[in-house]
C-alpha positions, 0 to 999 in steps of 0.5 A, spaced: 878 284 368 871 286 368 872 291 374 878 294 370 874 296 365 869 299 369 874 303 373 877 305 366 870 307 364 869 311 370 875 315 369 874 317 362 867 319 365 870 323 370 875 326 365 870 328 360 865 332 365 871 336 368 873 338 361 866 340 359 866 344 366 872 347 365 870 349 358 864 352 360 867 356 366 873 359 361 869 363 355 872 362 348 877 367 346 873 372 341 876 371 334 880 377 331 876 382 328 876 382 320 875 386 314 871 383 308 877 381 305 880 377 310 884 382 313 885 382 321 889 384 327 895 379 328 897 382 334 896 387 339 901 391 344 900 397 349 906 401 348 904 407 353 898 409 357 892 409 352 897 407 346 895 401 343 899 398 337 896 393 332 899 389 327 895 388 321 895 383 316 891 384 309 891 382 302 891 389 300 899 390 303 904 384 302 906 382 309 903 386 315 903 393 317 903 397 324 897 401 326 898 406 332 891 408 336 890 413 342 885 411 346 880 415 350 878 415 357 873 409 359 875 406 352 874 398 352 872 393 346 866 391 350 863 398 351 856 399 349 858 405 345 862 407 340 867 413 339 869 418 334 875 417 330 881 422 328 885 419 323 892 422 323 897 421 317 904 421 316 909 424 311 913 420 306 919 419 310 916 417 317 911 411 319 905 410 324 910 412 330 911 419 327 905 423 330 906 421 337 914 421 337 914 428 334 908 431 337 904 432 344 898 429 341 897 424 346 897 429 351 892 433 347 887 428 345 887 425 352 881 428 354 878 429 347 873 423 347 876 420 341 880 415 338 886 417 334 888 412 329 895 413 326 896 408 320 903 406 317 902 409 310 909 407 307 915 411 305 912 415 299 906 410 299 902 416 297 895 413 300 893 410 294 892 403 290 898 403 286 897 402 278 904 397 278 904 398 270 897 396 269 898 390 273 895 392 280 896 389 286 900 391 292 901 396 295 894 398 296 894 403 301 887 406 300 884 399 300 888 398 306 886 404 310 879 406 308 876 399 307 880 394 311 882 398 317 876 402 317 872 395 318 877 392 323 876 398 327 869 399 327 868 391 328 873 390 334 875 397 337 868 401 338 870 406 332 864 410 330 862 413 324 864 420 326 870 421 323 875 427 321 882 426 318 889 430 318 896 429 315 902 433 314 906 433 307 905 426 304 899 425 309 896 432 307 895 429 300 892 423 303 888 427 308 885 431 302 885 425 297 881 420 302 876 426 304 874 427 297 874 420 294 870 418 299 864 423 300 861 423 307 866 419 310 870 425 313 866 431 317 873 435 317 880 435 313 886 438 315 892 439 311 899 441 314 904 443 308 901 438 303 903 437 296 896 438 293 898 439 286 901 432 284 902 435 276 905 441 278 910 443 273 909 437 269 910 438 261 906 434 256 910 428 253 915 428 259 914 421 263 916 425 270 910 428 274 913 435 275 917 438 281 911 437 286 911 429 288 918 428 285 921 433 290 918 430 296 919 423 294 925 423 289 927 416 288 919 414 287 918 410 280 911 414 279 909 409 273 908 404 279 904 409 283 899 412 278 902 410 271 905 415 266 902 422 267 900 423 260 898 416 258 894 414 264 892 422 265 885 419 268 888 416 274 893 422 275 887 427 275 883 422 279 888 422 285 890 430 284 887 434 289 887 440 284 882 436 280 878 434 286 876 440 289 868 440 288 868 433 291 870 437 298 863 441 299 860 440 306 867 438 309 870 442 314 877 444 311 883 447 314 889 448 310 896 451 312 903 452 310 909 456 310 913 460 306 920 456 306 924 461 310 926 460 318 920 462 322 919 463 330 920 455 331 926 455 328 929 452 321 935 452 316 938 458 314 936 458 307 929 457 303 926 450 304 924 448 297 919 443 299 916 448 304 916 453 299 913 449 294 907 446 299 906 454 300 905 455 293 900 449 292 896 451 298 895 458 296 893 456 289 888 450 292 885 455 297 884 459 291 880 454 287 876 452 293 874 460 294 872 459 286 867 454 288 865 457 294 867 452 298 869 454 305 876 453 308 880 456 314 887 457 311 893 459 315 899 461 311 906 463 315 913 464 316 916 457 317 919 451 314 917 443 313 918 441 320 915 438 326 915 444 330 910 448 325 906 441 324 905 441 332 903 448 332 898 447 326 895 441 330 893 445 336 890 450 332 886 446 328 884 441 334 878 445 337 875 445 330 876 438 329 873 436 335 867 441 334 865 437 328 866 430 331 862 432 337 
């Protein structure tokens, strides 16, 4: 009996030593990078060369959201350096795959030395924390992007503090909103066919916002997004680019839009009403910037609300963005 006990103790001792040795030999898996509010990466998937998709859980957004990253040459999580960041925001009918699906941004950015961040922004999410009839809560797109995702990228994916932002259509609204509402966050902002006056055509006493966002996202309940445009006018003005012009001083700006008619890159054989409106608002927005003596590069062209024109504009502004990030 005593001999059996000794053998048992010996066996347990050997097992414990082996387990401790193995634990020292295999490094512990690093915890997923998290934001201050607990938002964290739930999964990663390398879907193409240098193209990393993240699944992010955040209290700001019910459930999880996807984010696509284009990674620069030499990037690694363990690098002893950071990389500049270009945010690309999609339009109302798209998602985080839009820019890589519809443009050659992966090739364009291959040798740029920047991390390109393409987050999901919801269908007609408008890159804002929704008012929800005064109740707040999800979706909080601005919080998800500018706080949660930014912190995650800086803490776990070697994102640096040099940032630029660009977007098409609703993403153009988001690019200007974020650049204006977070002074010093972005060195440059580019808008392609964005709707820049969210109160365009609004008539006092009418609960609809007007023809601007209603034309782009016709089935959205705008009382959920920013409330009634009269009763909650302060919220609307706090997110309307036309009211935020003075906050853009010091940001390198690029504004481009077409006139709605078919151009050299194709289009429908009639005037595109969405692009025509975007062009009108872009002209007026540039006029406001000029009145404030805020520098802006603008490009107004014959063309419509479609990806061939937005890819061309991305190529046109890319050197300017890279120069500001350098």
